[in-house]
Structure formats: structure tokens, C-alpha cells
py3Dmol code that shows the C-alpha trace and the ligand (Angstrom):
import py3Dmol

protein = """\
ATOM      1  CA  MET A   1    -175.156 168.022  94.976  1.00  0.00           C
ATOM      2  CA  ASN A   2    -173.534 167.385  91.607  1.00  0.00           C
ATOM      3  CA  GLU A   3    -171.528 169.891  89.578  1.00  0.00           C
ATOM      4  CA  THR A   4    -174.190 170.432  86.927  1.00  0.00           C
ATOM      5  CA  LYS A   5    -176.814 171.309  89.504  1.00  0.00           C
ATOM      6  CA  LEU A   6    -174.412 173.546  91.391  1.00  0.00           C
ATOM      7  CA  ALA A   7    -173.542 175.325  88.181  1.00  0.00           C
ATOM      8  CA  SER A   8    -177.188 175.945  87.389  1.00  0.00           C
ATOM      9  CA  PHE A   9    -177.846 177.314  90.885  1.00  0.00           C
ATOM     10  CA  ARG A  10    -174.792 179.521  90.562  1.00  0.00           C
ATOM     11  CA  ALA A  11    -176.067 180.861  87.243  1.00  0.00           C
ATOM     12  CA  LYS A  12    -179.437 181.644  88.828  1.00  0.00           C
ATOM     13  CA  LEU A  13    -177.803 183.390  91.766  1.00  0.00           C
ATOM     14  CA  GLU A  14    -175.535 185.444  89.566  1.00  0.00           C
ATOM     15  CA  GLU A  15    -178.518 186.416  87.494  1.00  0.00           C
ATOM     16  CA  SER A  16    -180.378 187.658  90.591  1.00  0.00           C
ATOM     17  CA  ARG A  17    -177.289 189.510  91.743  1.00  0.00           C
ATOM     18  CA  PHE A  18    -176.910 191.183  88.391  1.00  0.00           C
ATOM     19  CA  ALA A  19    -180.587 192.089  88.318  1.00  0.00           C
ATOM     20  CA  LEU A  20    -180.355 193.709  91.748  1.00  0.00           C
ATOM     21  CA  ILE A  21    -177.140 195.630  91.142  1.00  0.00           C
ATOM     22  CA  GLY A  22    -177.787 196.350  87.482  1.00  0.00           C
ATOM     23  CA  GLY A  23    -181.131 197.917  88.348  1.00  0.00           C
ATOM     24  CA  VAL A  24    -179.460 200.439  90.629  1.00  0.00           C
ATOM     25  CA  GLN A  25    -176.795 201.368  88.121  1.00  0.00           C
ATOM     26  CA  GLU A  26    -179.440 201.846  85.475  1.00  0.00           C
ATOM     27  CA  LYS A  27    -181.467 204.054  87.785  1.00  0.00           C
ATOM     28  CA  TYR A  28    -178.578 206.393  88.510  1.00  0.00           C
ATOM     29  CA  LYS A  29    -177.200 206.613  85.027  1.00  0.00           C
ATOM     30  CA  SER A  30    -180.077 208.862  84.075  1.00  0.00           C
ATOM     31  CA  LYS A  31    -179.878 211.180  87.078  1.00  0.00           C
ATOM     32  CA  LYS A  32    -176.236 211.258  87.965  1.00  0.00           C
ATOM     33  CA  ASP A  33    -176.263 214.792  89.383  1.00  0.00           C
ATOM     34  CA  ASP A  34    -178.999 213.954  91.832  1.00  0.00           C
ATOM     35  CA  PHE A  35    -177.021 210.992  92.949  1.00  0.00           C
ATOM     36  CA  ASN A  36    -173.814 212.962  93.606  1.00  0.00           C
ATOM     37  CA  GLU A  37    -175.743 215.455  95.696  1.00  0.00           C
ATOM     38  CA  GLN A  38    -177.193 212.705  97.803  1.00  0.00           C
ATOM     39  CA  VAL A  39    -173.798 211.149  98.316  1.00  0.00           C
ATOM     40  CA  ALA A  40    -172.421 214.460  99.582  1.00  0.00           C
ATOM     41  CA  ASP A  41    -175.102 214.507 102.260  1.00  0.00           C
ATOM     42  CA  ILE A  42    -173.971 211.265 103.767  1.00  0.00           C
ATOM     43  CA  ALA A  43    -171.521 211.702 106.612  1.00  0.00           C
ATOM     44  CA  ASP A  44    -170.239 208.190 107.017  1.00  0.00           C
ATOM     45  CA  ASP A  45    -167.016 208.123 105.034  1.00  0.00           C
ATOM     46  CA  ALA A  46    -166.206 204.588 106.077  1.00  0.00           C
ATOM     47  CA  VAL A  47    -168.767 203.262 103.658  1.00  0.00           C
ATOM     48  CA  GLN A  48    -167.460 202.644 100.172  1.00  0.00           C
ATOM     49  CA  SER A  49    -169.134 204.702  97.499  1.00  0.00           C
ATOM     50  CA  TYR A  50    -170.206 201.527  95.779  1.00  0.00           C
ATOM     51  CA  ASP A  51    -172.034 200.423  98.919  1.00  0.00           C
ATOM     52  CA  ARG A  52    -173.653 203.820  99.296  1.00  0.00           C
ATOM     53  CA  GLN A  53    -174.923 203.631  95.803  1.00  0.00           C
ATOM     54  CA  LEU A  54    -176.400 200.254  96.509  1.00  0.00           C
ATOM     55  CA  MET A  55    -177.913 201.227  99.803  1.00  0.00           C
ATOM     56  CA  MET A  56    -179.616 204.241  98.371  1.00  0.00           C
ATOM     57  CA  GLY A  57    -180.763 202.543  95.257  1.00  0.00           C
ATOM     58  CA  LEU A  58    -182.052 199.414  96.897  1.00  0.00           C
ATOM     59  CA  GLY A  59    -184.821 199.102  99.388  1.00  0.00           C
ATOM     60  CA  GLU A  60    -184.201 197.265 102.622  1.00  0.00           C
ATOM     61  CA  LYS A  61    -185.835 194.173 101.214  1.00  0.00           C
ATOM     62  CA  GLU A  62    -183.667 194.124  98.079  1.00  0.00           C
ATOM     63  CA  LEU A  63    -180.540 194.821 100.078  1.00  0.00           C
ATOM     64  CA  ARG A  64    -181.258 191.848 102.305  1.00  0.00           C
ATOM     65  CA  LYS A  65    -181.867 189.707  99.255  1.00  0.00           C
ATOM     66  CA  LEU A  66    -178.602 190.853  97.684  1.00  0.00           C
ATOM     67  CA  LYS A  67    -176.715 189.860 100.821  1.00  0.00           C
ATOM     68  CA  LEU A  68    -178.329 186.420 100.813  1.00  0.00           C
ATOM     69  CA  VAL A  69    -177.534 185.999  97.140  1.00  0.00           C
ATOM     70  CA  GLU A  70    -173.896 186.943  97.698  1.00  0.00           C
ATOM     71  CA  GLU A  71    -173.604 184.612 100.666  1.00  0.00           C
ATOM     72  CA  ALA A  72    -175.087 181.787  98.628  1.00  0.00           C
ATOM     73  CA  ILE A  73    -172.544 182.379  95.837  1.00  0.00           C
ATOM     74  CA  LYS A  74    -169.772 182.351  98.436  1.00  0.00           C
ATOM     75  CA  LYS A  75    -171.120 179.063  99.776  1.00  0.00           C
ATOM     76  CA  ILE A  76    -171.053 177.521  96.313  1.00  0.00           C
ATOM     77  CA  ASN A  77    -167.383 178.507  96.100  1.00  0.00           C
ATOM     78  CA  THR A  78    -166.593 176.931  99.454  1.00  0.00           C
ATOM     79  CA  GLY A  79    -168.706 173.833  98.867  1.00  0.00           C
ATOM     80  CA  GLN A  80    -171.178 174.697 101.627  1.00  0.00           C
ATOM     81  CA  TYR A  81    -174.105 175.467  99.374  1.00  0.00           C
ATOM     82  CA  GLY A  82    -177.471 173.905 100.150  1.00  0.00           C
ATOM     83  CA  LYS A  83    -176.811 173.355 103.830  1.00  0.00           C
ATOM     84  CA  CYS A  84    -179.174 174.948 106.349  1.00  0.00           C
ATOM     85  CA  LEU A  85    -177.364 177.543 108.475  1.00  0.00           C
ATOM     86  CA  GLU A  86    -179.343 176.553 111.537  1.00  0.00           C
ATOM     87  CA  CYS A  87    -179.603 172.759 111.654  1.00  0.00           C
ATOM     88  CA  GLU A  88    -176.915 171.971 109.025  1.00  0.00           C
ATOM     89  CA  GLU A  89    -179.243 169.567 107.254  1.00  0.00           C
ATOM     90  CA  LEU A  90    -179.344 169.712 103.469  1.00  0.00           C
ATOM     91  CA  ILE A  91    -182.021 172.040 102.164  1.00  0.00           C
ATOM     92  CA  PRO A  92    -184.292 170.161  99.718  1.00  0.00           C
ATOM     93  CA  GLU A  93    -183.402 170.967  96.109  1.00  0.00           C
ATOM     94  CA  VAL A  94    -187.042 171.735  95.359  1.00  0.00           C
ATOM     95  CA  ARG A  95    -186.822 174.579  97.818  1.00  0.00           C
ATOM     96  CA  LEU A  96    -183.527 175.804  96.399  1.00  0.00           C
ATOM     97  CA  THR A  97    -185.045 175.787  92.949  1.00  0.00           C
ATOM     98  CA  VAL A  98    -187.739 178.178  94.140  1.00  0.00           C
ATOM     99  CA  ILE A  99    -185.464 180.339  96.335  1.00  0.00           C
ATOM    100  CA  PRO A 100    -181.828 179.582  95.429  1.00  0.00           C
ATOM    101  CA  TYR A 101    -180.503 182.101  97.960  1.00  0.00           C
ATOM    102  CA  THR A 102    -182.324 180.759 100.997  1.00  0.00           C
ATOM    103  CA  PRO A 103    -179.937 180.020 103.892  1.00  0.00           C
ATOM    104  CA  TYR A 104    -182.454 177.940 105.875  1.00  0.00           C
ATOM    105  CA  CYS A 105    -184.627 174.894 105.463  1.00  0.00           C
ATOM    106  CA  VAL A 106    -188.387 175.379 105.796  1.00  0.00           C
ATOM    107  CA  ASP A 107    -188.523 174.115 109.394  1.00  0.00           C
ATOM    108  CA  CYS A 108    -185.800 176.420 110.638  1.00  0.00           C
ATOM    109  CA  LEU A 109    -187.178 179.383 108.746  1.00  0.00           C
ATOM    110  CA  GLU A 110    -190.544 178.893 110.458  1.00  0.00           C
ATOM    111  CA  THR A 111    -188.879 178.721 113.868  1.00  0.00           C
ATOM    112  CA  ILE A 112    -186.844 181.849 113.146  1.00  0.00           C
ATOM    113  CA  GLU A 113    -189.851 183.779 111.888  1.00  0.00           C
ATOM    114  CA  LYS A 114    -191.787 182.884 115.026  1.00  0.00           C
ATOM    115  CA  LYS A 115    -189.042 184.386 117.151  1.00  0.00           C
ATOM    116  CA  ILE A 116    -189.342 187.756 115.423  1.00  0.00           C
ATOM    117  CA  PRO A 117    -191.958 189.795 117.277  1.00  0.00           C
TER     118      PRO A 117
END
"""
ligand_1 = """\
1
ZN
Zn -182.687 173.825 109.152
"""
view = py3Dmol.view(width=600, height=400)
view.addModel(protein, "pdb")
view.setStyle({"model": 0}, {"cartoon": {"style": "trace"}})
view.addModel(ligand_1, "xyz")
view.setStyle({"model": 1}, {"stick": {}})
view.zoomTo()
view.show()
């Protein structure tokens, strides 16, 4: 994949990341007191407060998406972007255009989804 395309995928990914994280920050700005109370209820001190904020503000689905987005950005940085995690074939750009954070090609994704009961 050439630099221009990579750069445009990176921009898209960073936009999604910002939208996911920014939404949470926006949500808690207005009810900060509520948020601090909720944080106090959580026993697990190992988790960074930033992560807590994200976990509480994001649904499971969004959290999973955020992780995929961050992994995809990491892969752009290491030059691994666009490669299927499962079969290591290149994921078609058309697919990446639709879902830039996808870690799998369509074939592998179907196989994986079939395995989930
Ligand atoms: Zn694959």
C-alpha cells in the first residue's frame, strides 16, 4: 500500500478513535460528580483511571471497536497494516475503506464468526 493511501487510512482511524474517546469525555464533563462517585465504587486499583473512564463510558461494542482502531493505528506504524491476522493475506482495500479497523479478511472473519457459538 502506498504512503498516500496509508495516510488516509490513518486519518480515518484517528478520527474514529477521537470520536470514541471524545464522546466519553464529553459525556462526563457535564456530570463530573457522578463520575467520581462511580470511580470510588470500583475496587480494582490496577486499572488506570483513564481506562476506567473509558470502560464506563463506552459500551462493550464501542470498547472492542476502540481496541481494533488502536491496533490498526499501531499496525500502520509498524508497516503491518492491511494484512489479515489469520491468513496473513492482504485485506482488499475496498474492505478497508468500509471498515478501516478490521483485522481480518472477509473469508477469515466468516470462519471466526462460525466458531463463536
Ligand atoms: Zn484472512
